[in-house]
Structures are given as C-alpha cells and as structure tokens.
Backbone as CSV, one residue per row, in Angstrom:
resi,resn,N_x,N_y,N_z,CA_x,CA_y,CA_z,C_x,C_y,C_z
1,MET,-28.428,-127.253,116.400,-28.606,-128.807,116.257,-26.923,-129.403,116.627
2,ASN,-27.001,-130.205,117.628,-25.774,-130.546,117.951,-25.062,-132.020,116.921
3,ARG,-24.018,-131.993,116.705,-23.582,-133.574,116.263,-22.626,-134.088,116.555
4,GLN,-22.441,-135.859,116.240,-21.402,-136.407,117.216,-20.056,-135.757,116.605
5,LEU,-19.279,-135.730,117.548,-18.061,-135.570,117.137,-17.493,-136.601,115.705
6,PRO,-16.640,-136.331,114.933,-15.957,-137.089,114.415,-14.967,-137.836,115.203
7,TYR,-14.620,-139.097,114.507,-13.836,-139.747,115.660,-12.398,-139.181,115.635
8,TYR,-11.693,-138.290,114.975,-10.222,-138.037,114.906,-10.531,-136.180,115.911
9,LEU,-11.793,-136.020,116.248,-11.476,-134.940,117.131,-11.748,-135.331,118.134
10,ASP,-12.181,-136.556,118.435,-12.778,-137.136,119.744,-11.406,-137.625,120.746
11,PHE,-10.510,-137.913,119.726,-9.090,-138.194,120.728,-8.987,-136.882,121.350
12,PHE,-8.590,-135.874,121.146,-8.275,-134.832,121.311,-8.313,-134.561,123.178
13,ASP,-7.939,-134.477,124.136,-7.771,-134.303,125.529,-8.201,-132.592,125.754
14,PHE,-8.984,-132.180,125.596,-9.349,-130.334,126.209,-9.641,-130.125,127.224
15,SER,-9.372,-131.113,128.067,-9.369,-130.928,129.496,-8.068,-130.453,129.868
16,ARG,-6.635,-130.550,129.200,-5.374,-130.303,129.212,-5.497,-128.328,129.018
17,GLN,-5.016,-127.986,129.919,-4.181,-126.612,129.549,-3.594,-126.431,128.440
18,PRO,-3.161,-125.542,127.688,-2.336,-125.516,126.700,-1.328,-124.502,127.561
19,VAL,0.006,-125.244,127.095,1.038,-124.955,127.994,1.940,-123.752,126.784
20,LEU,1.532,-123.433,126.028,2.298,-122.342,125.129,2.539,-120.892,125.901
21,ALA,1.206,-120.566,126.258,1.562,-119.114,126.860,2.718,-119.162,128.001
22,ALA,2.642,-120.556,128.772,3.912,-120.292,129.874,5.320,-120.369,129.231
23,VAL,5.302,-121.440,128.409,6.652,-121.076,127.110,6.840,-119.429,126.882
24,ALA,5.751,-118.984,126.745,6.193,-117.629,125.915,6.244,-116.618,127.073
25,GLY,5.885,-116.903,128.118,5.893,-116.134,129.118,4.315,-114.937,128.896
26,ALA,3.573,-115.312,128.433,2.010,-114.555,127.863,1.020,-114.944,129.181
27,PRO,0.072,-114.221,129.029,-1.313,-115.254,129.846,-1.671,-116.020,129.048
28,ALA,-2.458,-117.077,129.521,-2.975,-117.681,128.911,-4.462,-117.535,128.787
29,ARG,-4.480,-117.862,126.973,-5.907,-117.352,126.629,-7.088,-118.080,126.989
30,HIS,-6.921,-119.468,127.940,-7.914,-120.344,128.278,-7.524,-120.521,129.707
31,ARG,-8.364,-119.773,130.375,-8.136,-119.344,132.103,-8.822,-120.642,132.603
32,HIS,-9.601,-121.723,132.415,-10.415,-122.504,132.845,-10.251,-123.826,131.930
33,ALA,-9.788,-124.941,132.110,-9.847,-125.878,131.500,-11.092,-126.515,131.196
34,PRO,-11.195,-126.443,129.460,-12.830,-126.702,129.132,-13.077,-128.008,128.880
35,ASP,-14.422,-128.410,128.705,-14.777,-129.523,128.891,-14.316,-130.336,127.576
36,ARG,-14.304,-131.534,127.099,-14.026,-132.050,125.600,-15.559,-131.483,124.818
37,ARG,-16.122,-131.988,125.145,-17.595,-132.066,124.484,-17.696,-130.316,123.686
38,HIS,-17.726,-129.622,125.198,-18.177,-128.193,125.253,-16.763,-127.234,124.067
39,ALA,-15.489,-127.885,124.094,-14.777,-127.390,123.052,-14.815,-127.793,121.744
40,LEU,-14.941,-129.401,121.530,-15.439,-128.973,119.921,-16.064,-129.801,119.508
41,GLY,-17.367,-130.486,120.647,-18.284,-131.192,120.265,-19.149,-129.902,119.944
42,GLN,-18.936,-128.926,120.098,-20.226,-127.629,119.790,-19.558,-127.018,118.672
43,VAL,-18.468,-127.497,117.688,-17.969,-126.984,117.127,-18.499,-126.567,115.860
44,ASP,-19.474,-127.073,115.406,-20.281,-126.936,114.373,-21.816,-126.231,114.479
45,ASN,-21.976,-125.293,115.925,-22.234,-124.582,116.336,-21.709,-123.098,116.343
46,CYS,-20.733,-123.020,115.826,-19.702,-121.943,116.210,-19.884,-120.481,115.277
47,CYS,-19.671,-119.520,115.154,-19.917,-118.370,115.043,-21.537,-117.907,115.164
48,GLY,-21.369,-116.465,115.035,-22.318,-115.750,115.100,-23.543,-115.841,116.396
49,GLY,-22.884,-115.603,117.093,-23.567,-115.804,118.467,-23.199,-117.229,119.565
50,ARG,-22.672,-118.417,118.450,-22.232,-119.583,118.857,-20.604,-119.462,118.848
51,GLY,-19.879,-118.547,119.238,-18.503,-118.041,119.433,-17.599,-119.305,120.351
52,LYS,-18.536,-119.854,121.344,-18.291,-120.727,122.626,-17.125,-121.257,122.384
53,ALA,-17.546,-122.234,121.171,-16.816,-123.209,120.918,-15.369,-123.136,120.424
54,LEU,-15.531,-121.438,119.714,-14.152,-120.966,119.275,-13.072,-121.007,120.314
55,GLN,-13.538,-120.154,121.418,-12.709,-120.018,122.412,-11.898,-121.258,123.079
56,SER,-12.983,-122.470,123.015,-12.819,-123.564,123.788,-12.095,-124.247,123.113
57,GLY,-12.130,-124.225,121.636,-11.509,-125.500,121.112,-10.413,-124.674,120.566
58,GLY,-9.866,-123.667,120.881,-8.550,-123.256,120.377,-8.322,-122.278,119.183
59,ILE,-8.963,-121.918,118.515,-9.010,-121.289,117.291,-9.270,-119.626,117.755
60,ASN,-8.212,-118.764,117.633,-8.494,-117.465,117.773,-9.381,-116.883,117.872
61,ALA,-10.425,-116.812,119.012,-11.967,-116.243,118.680,-11.789,-114.744,119.130
62,GLU,-10.870,-114.090,119.186,-10.859,-112.516,119.833,-11.641,-111.630,118.723
63,VAL,-11.293,-111.985,117.481,-11.711,-111.179,116.364,-13.430,-111.270,116.229
64,VAL,-13.777,-112.343,116.328,-15.644,-112.598,116.036,-16.365,-112.193,117.568
65,HIS,-15.740,-111.575,118.301,-16.240,-111.544,119.522,-17.383,-109.971,119.576
66,VAL,-16.394,-108.897,118.914,-17.628,-107.917,118.490,-18.587,-108.252,117.164
67,ARG,-19.398,-108.102,117.390,-20.763,-108.089,116.054,-21.541,-106.829,115.784
68,SER,-21.895,-106.685,114.623,-23.057,-105.877,114.586,-24.537,-106.303,115.296
69,LYS,-25.283,-105.293,115.330,-26.443,-106.011,115.698,-27.482,-106.978,115.193
70,SER,-27.216,-107.100,113.726,-27.631,-108.249,113.187,-26.888,-109.139,113.220
71,GLY,-25.962,-109.466,113.934,-24.901,-110.604,114.349,-23.685,-111.302,113.828
72,LYS,-23.830,-110.381,112.185,-22.729,-110.426,111.365,-21.524,-109.659,111.669
73,PRO,-20.278,-109.738,111.381,-19.184,-109.506,111.569,-19.194,-108.255,111.125
74,GLU,-18.434,-107.168,111.503,-18.146,-105.697,111.136,-16.941,-106.002,110.084
75,TYR,-16.907,-105.099,109.242,-16.310,-104.731,107.952,-14.368,-105.135,108.334
76,GLY,-14.102,-104.587,109.469,-12.694,-104.836,109.966,-12.375,-106.292,110.575
77,GLU,-13.605,-107.162,110.691,-13.698,-108.194,111.152,-13.721,-109.205,110.296
78,GLY,-14.395,-109.163,108.954,-14.477,-110.341,108.120,-13.641,-111.020,107.555
79,ARG,-12.722,-110.534,106.867,-11.691,-110.977,106.144,-11.018,-112.718,107.160
80,GLN,-10.808,-112.018,108.367,-10.527,-113.290,109.644,-11.312,-113.800,110.018
81,ALA,-12.789,-113.551,110.195,-13.683,-114.469,110.349,-13.969,-115.782,109.521
82,LEU,-14.046,-115.044,108.100,-13.778,-115.841,106.860,-12.532,-116.627,107.151
83,ILE,-11.684,-116.666,107.219,-10.214,-117.416,107.157,-10.506,-118.160,108.679
84,GLU,-11.076,-117.710,109.581,-11.304,-118.853,110.551,-12.155,-119.829,110.369
85,ALA,-13.477,-119.272,109.933,-14.421,-120.340,109.566,-13.931,-121.260,108.596
86,ALA,-13.286,-120.575,107.685,-12.837,-121.924,107.204,-11.742,-123.106,107.505
87,ILE,-11.313,-122.544,108.326,-10.231,-123.926,108.822,-11.495,-124.974,109.847
88,ARG,-12.209,-124.122,110.688,-13.258,-124.854,111.389,-14.121,-125.662,110.336
89,LEU,-14.522,-125.094,109.402,-15.338,-125.894,108.102,-14.762,-127.142,107.587
90,VAL,-13.398,-127.001,107.600,-12.563,-128.084,106.722,-12.213,-129.023,107.520
91,ALA,-11.912,-128.814,108.954,-11.725,-129.422,109.842,-13.039,-130.281,110.602
92,ARG,-14.081,-129.887,110.180,-15.115,-130.339,110.735,-15.809,-131.702,109.660
93,GLU,-15.921,-131.054,108.007,-16.400,-131.739,107.373,-15.506,-131.952,106.078
94,GLY,-14.109,-131.530,106.270,-13.781,-131.839,105.213,-13.674,-131.041,104.148
95,LEU,-12.492,-130.938,103.069,-12.112,-129.606,102.125,-13.173,-130.086,101.210
96,VAL,-13.911,-131.065,100.471,-14.531,-130.896,99.824,-15.874,-130.342,100.356
97,LYS,-16.331,-129.891,101.387,-17.443,-129.184,101.639,-16.863,-127.794,101.704
98,LEU,-16.087,-127.439,101.325,-15.513,-126.139,101.690,-16.386,-125.291,100.187
99,THR,-17.460,-124.368,100.256,-17.836,-123.870,99.123,-17.978,-122.630,99.554
100,TYR,-18.305,-121.484,98.505,-18.728,-120.325,98.906,-20.233,-120.423,100.127
101,ARG,-20.775,-120.977,99.258,-21.890,-120.801,100.362,-22.364,-121.801,101.678
102,SER,-21.281,-122.734,101.591,-21.010,-122.944,102.974,-20.402,-122.232,104.263
103,LEU,-19.072,-121.821,103.117,-18.206,-120.729,103.875,-18.921,-119.606,104.593
104,ALA,-19.972,-118.926,103.612,-20.600,-117.665,104.121,-21.491,-118.085,105.123
105,ALA,-22.316,-119.234,105.372,-22.854,-119.430,105.937,-22.341,-119.930,107.459
106,GLU,-20.748,-120.302,107.648,-20.339,-121.029,108.752,-19.687,-119.401,109.838
107,ALA,-19.733,-118.711,108.772,-18.909,-116.961,108.817,-20.119,-116.287,109.378
108,ASN,-21.357,-116.633,108.860,-22.532,-115.844,109.357,-22.455,-114.809,108.273
109,MET,-21.939,-114.893,107.021,-22.235,-113.608,106.215,-22.610,-113.802,104.879
110,THR,-22.729,-113.044,103.907,-23.580,-113.421,102.661,-22.534,-113.739,101.909
111,ALA,-23.258,-114.247,100.783,-22.245,-114.702,99.880,-21.538,-113.621,99.162
112,GLY,-22.147,-112.127,98.481,-21.381,-111.315,98.580,-20.402,-110.342,99.290
113,ALA,-20.812,-110.542,100.663,-19.588,-110.244,101.773,-18.167,-111.227,101.470
114,LEU,-18.739,-112.271,101.077,-17.363,-112.897,101.180,-16.521,-112.650,99.978
115,GLN,-17.409,-112.637,99.199,-16.735,-112.585,97.504,-15.851,-110.890,97.785
116,HIS,-16.529,-110.129,98.428,-15.828,-108.945,98.628,-14.821,-108.718,98.931
117,HIS,-14.303,-109.544,100.272,-13.398,-110.040,100.653,-11.937,-110.949,99.637
118,PHE,-12.810,-111.863,99.197,-12.071,-112.966,98.698,-12.748,-113.620,97.118
119,SER,-11.879,-113.238,96.450,-12.455,-113.482,94.872,-12.623,-115.154,94.346
120,ALA,-11.785,-115.878,95.222,-11.561,-117.190,94.788,-11.767,-118.349,96.406
121,ILE,-11.967,-119.321,96.444,-11.586,-120.038,97.507,-10.072,-120.152,97.688
122,ASP,-9.461,-120.557,97.164,-7.787,-120.732,96.846,-7.374,-119.771,97.446
123,GLN,-7.898,-118.371,97.358,-7.199,-117.057,98.225,-7.640,-117.319,99.956
124,VAL,-8.814,-117.837,99.735,-9.359,-117.985,101.753,-7.798,-119.157,102.157
125,LEU,-7.980,-120.224,101.301,-6.990,-121.667,101.807,-5.603,-120.852,101.841
126,ASP,-5.299,-119.867,100.879,-4.077,-119.213,101.155,-3.526,-118.417,102.352
127,GLU,-4.719,-117.496,102.903,-4.230,-116.773,103.457,-4.465,-117.856,105.028
128,ALA,-5.492,-119.007,104.608,-5.741,-119.766,106.272,-4.770,-120.330,106.200
129,LEU,-3.738,-120.906,105.498,-2.599,-121.580,105.637,-1.424,-120.569,106.364
130,GLU,-1.494,-119.467,106.293,-0.454,-118.280,106.381,-0.805,-118.212,107.934
131,TYR,-2.401,-118.081,108.365,-2.439,-118.342,109.524,-2.303,-119.113,110.394
132,CYS,-2.416,-120.476,110.097,-1.595,-121.652,110.599,-0.212,-121.334,111.275
133,LEU,0.797,-121.061,110.282,1.906,-120.310,110.128,2.104,-119.607,111.375
134,GLU,1.561,-118.814,111.443,1.526,-117.820,112.434,1.413,-117.840,113.855
135,GLN,0.591,-118.639,113.827,-0.132,-119.626,115.119,0.955,-120.360,115.712
136,SER,1.491,-120.951,114.947,2.540,-122.244,115.016,4.207,-121.259,115.484
137,THR,4.017,-119.851,114.964,5.481,-119.175,115.275,5.206,-117.958,116.039
138,ARG,4.094,-117.796,116.862,3.892,-116.600,117.614,4.695,-116.894,119.151
139,TYR,4.891,-118.146,119.367,5.446,-118.186,120.411,7.326,-118.195,120.633
140,SER,7.572,-118.583,118.968,9.143,-118.593,118.705,10.167,-117.981,119.996
141,ARG,9.623,-116.361,119.952,10.466,-115.402,121.136,10.788,-116.296,122.031
142,ALA,10.313,-117.009,122.918,10.386,-117.454,123.976,11.336,-118.835,123.853
143,ILE,11.834,-119.497,122.694,12.476,-121.084,122.354,13.836,-120.715,122.526
144,HIS,14.425,-120.970,123.869,16.224,-120.563,124.005,16.565,-122.187,123.689
145,SER,15.818,-123.276,123.389,16.363,-124.285,123.682,15.715,-125.005,122.261
146,LEU,16.692,-126.716,122.209,15.546,-127.638,121.481,14.733,-128.268,122.254
147,SER,14.718,-128.284,123.471,13.492,-128.674,124.261,12.520,-127.869,124.072
148,ASP,12.425,-126.384,124.191,11.205,-125.253,124.494,10.798,-125.310,123.004
149,PHE,11.564,-126.208,121.655,10.780,-125.968,120.342,10.366,-126.918,120.282
150,ILE,10.719,-128.475,120.583,9.669,-129.378,120.766,8.448,-129.450,121.682
151,ASP,8.610,-128.610,122.813,7.547,-128.658,123.717,6.702,-127.608,123.234
152,VAL,7.105,-126.469,122.276,6.044,-125.543,121.543,5.288,-126.486,120.538
153,VAL,6.064,-127.231,119.938,5.437,-127.820,118.889,4.291,-128.860,119.310
154,VAL,4.634,-129.789,120.301,3.680,-130.803,121.147,2.282,-130.135,121.819
155,SER,2.633,-128.688,122.369,1.820,-127.774,123.177,0.785,-127.537,122.125
156,PHE,1.349,-127.153,120.730,0.585,-126.462,119.887,-0.225,-127.752,118.974
157,THR,0.020,-128.956,118.974,-0.544,-130.083,118.311,-2.161,-130.187,119.119
158,ARG,-1.702,-130.142,120.827,-2.711,-130.528,121.450,-3.864,-129.086,121.496
159,ALA,-2.918,-128.204,121.618,-3.986,-126.575,121.928,-5.092,-126.624,120.707
160,GLU,-4.295,-126.906,119.568,-5.064,-126.403,118.175,-5.091,-127.630,117.327
161,PRO,-5.952,-128.344,117.712,-6.579,-129.807,116.908,-7.195,-129.362,115.688
162,ALA,-7.904,-128.155,115.400,-8.556,-127.979,114.177,-7.711,-127.326,113.144
163,LEU,-6.488,-126.564,113.624,-5.773,-126.012,112.729,-4.993,-127.269,112.208
164,GLN,-4.293,-128.349,113.037,-3.512,-129.282,112.329,-4.445,-130.686,111.278
165,ILE,-5.695,-130.436,111.378,-6.920,-131.338,110.956,-7.096,-130.549,109.711
166,PHE,-7.130,-129.111,109.839,-7.040,-128.424,108.408,-5.856,-128.598,107.723
167,GLN,-4.910,-128.535,108.101,-3.268,-128.550,107.493,-3.322,-130.182,106.760
168,VAL,-3.691,-130.916,107.511,-3.750,-132.223,106.905,-4.294,-132.629,105.794
169,GLU,-5.958,-131.877,105.999,-6.627,-132.042,104.776,-6.201,-131.608,103.679
170,LEU,-5.562,-130.357,103.419,-4.631,-129.561,102.445,-3.752,-130.206,101.889
171,PHE,-2.952,-130.669,102.719,-1.906,-131.569,101.906,-2.358,-132.824,101.437
172,ALA,-3.580,-133.603,101.633,-3.771,-134.502,101.081,-4.291,-134.360,99.902
173,ALA,-5.626,-133.155,100.094,-5.921,-132.541,98.630,-5.175,-131.979,97.435
174,ALA,-3.625,-131.744,98.173,-2.861,-131.134,97.144,-2.037,-132.307,95.620
175,ARG,-2.406,-133.069,96.012,-1.784,-133.799,95.774,-2.608,-134.001,93.669
176,LEU,-4.087,-133.821,93.961,-5.105,-133.863,92.974,-5.061,-132.411,92.313
177,ARG,-4.597,-131.259,93.420,-4.974,-130.087,92.750,-3.839,-129.055,92.273
178,PRO,-3.358,-129.042,91.527,-2.057,-128.083,91.339,-1.723,-126.785,92.002
179,SER,-2.842,-125.930,92.179,-3.166,-124.899,92.456,-3.034,-124.847,93.873
180,LEU,-3.914,-126.147,94.527,-3.303,-126.143,96.070,-1.815,-126.647,96.356
181,ALA,-1.618,-127.513,95.653,-0.420,-127.791,95.984,1.019,-126.793,95.911
182,ILE,0.762,-125.268,95.342,1.269,-124.566,95.203,1.346,-123.902,96.291
183,LEU,0.024,-123.424,96.961,0.167,-123.016,98.237,0.891,-124.036,99.391
184,VAL,0.388,-125.480,99.394,0.989,-126.293,100.435,2.978,-126.149,100.418
185,GLU,3.145,-125.981,99.091,4.800,-126.017,98.847,5.166,-124.845,99.357
186,ARG,4.429,-123.398,99.397,4.708,-122.185,99.926,4.624,-122.145,101.333
187,HIS,3.475,-122.825,102.239,3.733,-123.119,103.485,4.907,-123.696,103.997
188,GLN,5.181,-124.792,103.441,5.918,-125.954,103.541,7.422,-125.038,104.171
189,GLU,7.703,-124.313,102.832,9.153,-123.994,102.548,9.276,-122.565,103.960
190,SER,8.069,-122.019,104.280,8.072,-120.628,105.302,8.232,-121.732,106.361
191,TYR,7.767,-122.727,106.982,7.873,-123.876,107.694,9.518,-124.017,107.955
192,ARG,10.131,-124.690,106.614,11.343,-125.187,106.514,12.405,-123.960,107.110
193,GLU,11.719,-122.411,106.862,12.492,-121.405,107.120,12.445,-121.416,108.557
194,LEU,11.210,-121.315,109.245,11.296,-121.589,110.655,12.306,-122.161,111.520
195,VAL,12.508,-123.383,110.952,13.144,-124.537,111.326,14.414,-124.079,111.455
196,ARG,15.191,-123.628,109.765,16.487,-123.436,109.883,16.619,-122.197,110.603
197,ASP,16.319,-121.203,110.872,16.430,-120.065,111.795,16.539,-120.416,113.147
198,MET,15.498,-121.427,113.531,15.819,-121.874,115.217,16.899,-122.791,115.169
199,LEU,17.319,-123.702,114.387,18.820,-124.561,114.339,19.825,-123.501,114.518
200,THR,20.039,-122.333,113.698,20.712,-121.626,113.186,21.034,-120.641,115.258
201,ASP,19.709,-120.185,115.735,19.739,-119.371,116.937,20.080,-120.314,118.179
202,LEU,19.507,-121.581,117.897,20.247,-122.678,119.192,22.028,-123.184,119.061
203,ASN,22.013,-122.522,118.007,23.994,-123.104,117.365,24.079,-124.364,117.188
204,ILE,23.075,-124.662,116.089,23.051,-126.226,115.997,23.322,-126.329,114.657
205,ALA,24.938,-127.220,114.401,25.268,-126.986,112.840,24.440,-127.838,112.057
206,HIS,23.726,-127.426,110.909,22.642,-127.973,110.335,23.014,-127.709,108.325
207,ASP,22.503,-128.209,107.566,22.280,-128.188,106.573,20.656,-128.587,105.705
208,ASP,20.241,-128.437,104.542,19.021,-129.114,103.957,18.032,-130.058,104.387
209,SER,19.401,-130.963,104.773,18.803,-132.417,104.936,18.494,-132.740,106.316
210,LEU,19.024,-132.038,107.284,18.334,-131.706,108.498,17.360,-130.826,108.590
211,VAL,17.228,-130.111,108.117,15.699,-129.189,107.977,14.821,-129.943,107.564
212,GLU,15.100,-130.539,106.359,14.095,-131.533,106.102,13.703,-132.389,107.129
213,PHE,14.642,-133.351,107.291,14.000,-134.361,108.490,13.359,-134.164,109.443
214,ILE,13.831,-132.734,110.189,12.919,-132.140,111.296,11.725,-132.099,110.597
215,THR,11.359,-131.359,109.601,10.106,-130.975,109.372,9.173,-132.124,108.879
216,ALA,10.078,-133.129,108.234,9.211,-134.274,107.836,8.932,-135.282,108.930
217,ALA,9.486,-135.264,109.809,9.596,-135.921,111.641,7.720,-135.233,111.792
218,ILE,7.837,-133.956,112.197,6.879,-133.318,112.788,5.847,-133.763,112.152
219,ASP,5.830,-133.606,110.306,4.750,-133.945,110.108,4.145,-135.175,109.938
220,GLY,4.804,-135.689,109.759,4.448,-137.617,110.549,4.146,-137.816,111.956
221,ILE,4.539,-137.217,112.959,4.096,-137.444,113.881,2.337,-136.680,114.330
222,VAL,2.206,-135.706,113.726,1.343,-134.395,113.628,-0.064,-135.425,113.098
223,PHE,0.418,-135.823,111.878,-0.384,-137.031,111.020,-1.206,-138.021,111.592
224,GLN,-0.003,-138.575,112.420,-0.445,-139.836,113.470,-1.746,-139.210,114.006
225,VAL,-1.580,-138.266,114.747,-2.225,-137.600,116.099,-3.556,-137.316,115.293
226,VAL,-3.528,-136.169,114.109,-4.748,-136.475,113.639,-5.627,-137.607,113.323
227,MET,-4.684,-138.725,112.572,-5.772,-139.897,111.709,-6.319,-140.815,112.830
228,GLN,-5.325,-141.629,113.763,-5.748,-142.393,114.985,-6.227,-142.021,116.109
229,ASN,-7.316,-142.854,116.051,-8.237,-142.664,117.286,-8.219,-143.536,118.208
230,ASP,-6.887,-142.883,118.914,-6.605,-144.302,119.926,-6.032,-143.386,121.053
231,GLU,-6.194,-143.640,122.444,-5.943,-143.022,123.272,-4.594,-142.991,124.181
232,ARG,-3.769,-143.997,123.484,-2.495,-144.257,123.484,-1.659,-142.737,122.707
233,GLN,-2.143,-142.610,121.661,-1.258,-141.758,120.550,-0.907,-140.774,121.182
234,ARG,-0.994,-140.232,122.194,-0.876,-138.860,123.081,0.492,-139.214,123.944
235,GLN,0.684,-140.546,124.709,1.878,-141.044,125.228,3.013,-141.310,123.672
236,ARG,2.276,-142.040,122.941,3.388,-142.561,121.564,3.762,-141.129,121.088
237,MET,2.685,-140.150,121.066,3.255,-138.698,120.857,4.560,-138.418,121.062
238,ASP,4.315,-138.412,122.448,5.196,-137.914,123.853,6.901,-138.596,123.112
239,LEU,6.624,-139.773,123.527,7.943,-140.572,122.719,8.505,-140.082,121.469
240,GLN,7.754,-139.993,120.576,8.295,-139.886,119.441,9.193,-138.404,119.597
241,PHE,8.525,-137.612,119.994,9.333,-136.002,119.741,10.518,-136.073,121.023
242,ASP,10.409,-136.966,121.993,11.475,-137.235,122.619,12.647,-137.949,122.107
243,THR,12.324,-138.850,121.177,13.487,-139.676,120.376,14.008,-138.173,119.210
244,LEU,13.500,-137.281,118.731,13.273,-136.497,117.869,14.314,-135.301,118.472
245,LYS,13.838,-135.065,119.602,15.312,-134.560,120.461,16.476,-135.167,120.593
246,ARG,16.518,-136.609,120.971,17.725,-136.996,121.050,18.675,-136.903,119.725
247,VAL,17.934,-137.166,118.834,18.810,-137.006,117.325,19.256,-135.670,116.766
248,ILE,18.495,-135.021,117.107,18.830,-133.573,116.859,20.257,-133.080,118.104
249,ALA,19.892,-133.502,118.953,20.929,-133.233,120.028,22.090,-133.810,119.481
250,GLY,21.989,-135.188,118.352,23.464,-135.325,118.439,24.307,-134.606,117.687
251,TYR,23.533,-133.671,116.521,24.575,-133.122,115.665,24.974,-131.869,116.648
252,PRO,26.492,-131.711,116.280,27.292,-130.871,116.383,26.979,-129.036,116.772
253,ALA,27.537,-128.172,117.631,27.259,-126.921,117.634,28.320,-126.642,116.753
254,ILE,27.814,-125.410,115.941,28.667,-124.598,115.177,30.190,-124.033,115.646
255,ALA,31.055,-124.136,115.413,32.301,-123.766,115.835,32.286,-122.473,115.798
C-alpha cells in the first residue's frame, strides 16, 4: 500500500546523483538517477522483497539482498537489517512508532528473532547512531581540504535524507529520555572527534570552541534541511556551508 510522502521527505531532490563516491574515488552505488517518488515515495514498502526503496533512498541496502526462501533475513544479516529498518521506520513515522512489533514487521522478522539480536530498543538506537556516524565518515580518507570536508557533508545530507531525519528525531527525543540522551551525547562526541581530526589533518589551528562551533553549525544547517518544506532550502544550504568554509578558512594554520 503506497502512502503520500511526509512533507519533510518530499523536499529532497532524489534526481541528483550522490557525489560522495566521486569525492572518495570509489564507484558510485547509484548508477542511474532515481525518481524522487521511487526513491522514498515507496519507503514504507521496503524490506523483504521490497528493497528497491532502500537502494534508491540512500540507506545501504547491500545487506538485505540475500534472503532465505521465506524472504526473511539470514542469520548473519539480521542485525544489520534491523538497524536499517529502525532508521527507515523512525524517519518515516517518528520515534514514537518504534516498538518491538513495528520494528520486527519493518525488518520482516519475528519478534523472537529481533530479541535474539537486541534485548532492548535502546540497543538498536545505539547501533543505529553508530551506523549513521560510520556512513558519514566512510569517505573521510578522501578529504584533503576544508572544501572537501564541507562538500562531503553537503553531499551526505542530500544522498542520505533518512539518516538525517532519524538523527534529528533522536536528538529531539533525548531531551525527555535520559537513556537516549546518553546515546546522543556519545554520538556527538564521536562526531566532534572526527572534526578535531579533520582540522588537525588540514593543519588548521583549533581549540574546543572551534570544534563545537563547526559541529553546531552543521547540526543547525542539517536541521533546517530536514524541517523546512522549502524548495529554496537547498540553495540556502549551499550558501550557509560556503559561509562556514570562509569562517573556518580565516583560522591560522598550525605553525
């Protein structure tokens, strides 16, 4: 059954090719520009023979291609399938809709199989946040300049909208859920560490305040992209990140 796209997913232009692979010097995962509605308009029909939306929508779908005869994930792929199912479900329907039953259905698993991999929903969320970080850093080896870094952030934001929406949902919910706040802070510290390493590698003098500024600026820009149903937001995002480049470029190199 097809559903209408939520307004915050309808904004994304899925006809654009992700440029992450070009930055990384790796082959692109998407060989053909997907249609917007095919990409995430069918997102609630994904998994278990419905994996096309996974590939088109940006979430790594390689792990769900191999299926048993029943159409359910094999043992070795089950954990990753659950992580990606959680991201899709939260991005589409919100964190409040994430339960054992809904996650098992999204991943085309039984509740027992889910509990075999994860004893609590927070464990799923913890690993899903880690997966988001891994996806955002997988091309960091190709970053040779500040411009490269910002370009990767921009491209990742466009190519992986479900991951961005998932993180925004968790960050907002963490205010009232102490256990979730711990997971989010751990995730944010890992991202701050990535920014520190990037600045060091680029020989840019920095302290904790600059690291906090960069991460806060990126978070804020991505939040606007997720929340605003505005066709001009893409242009505004480019301008905002260009401004961030100029601000950071003003910091002196390490002597």
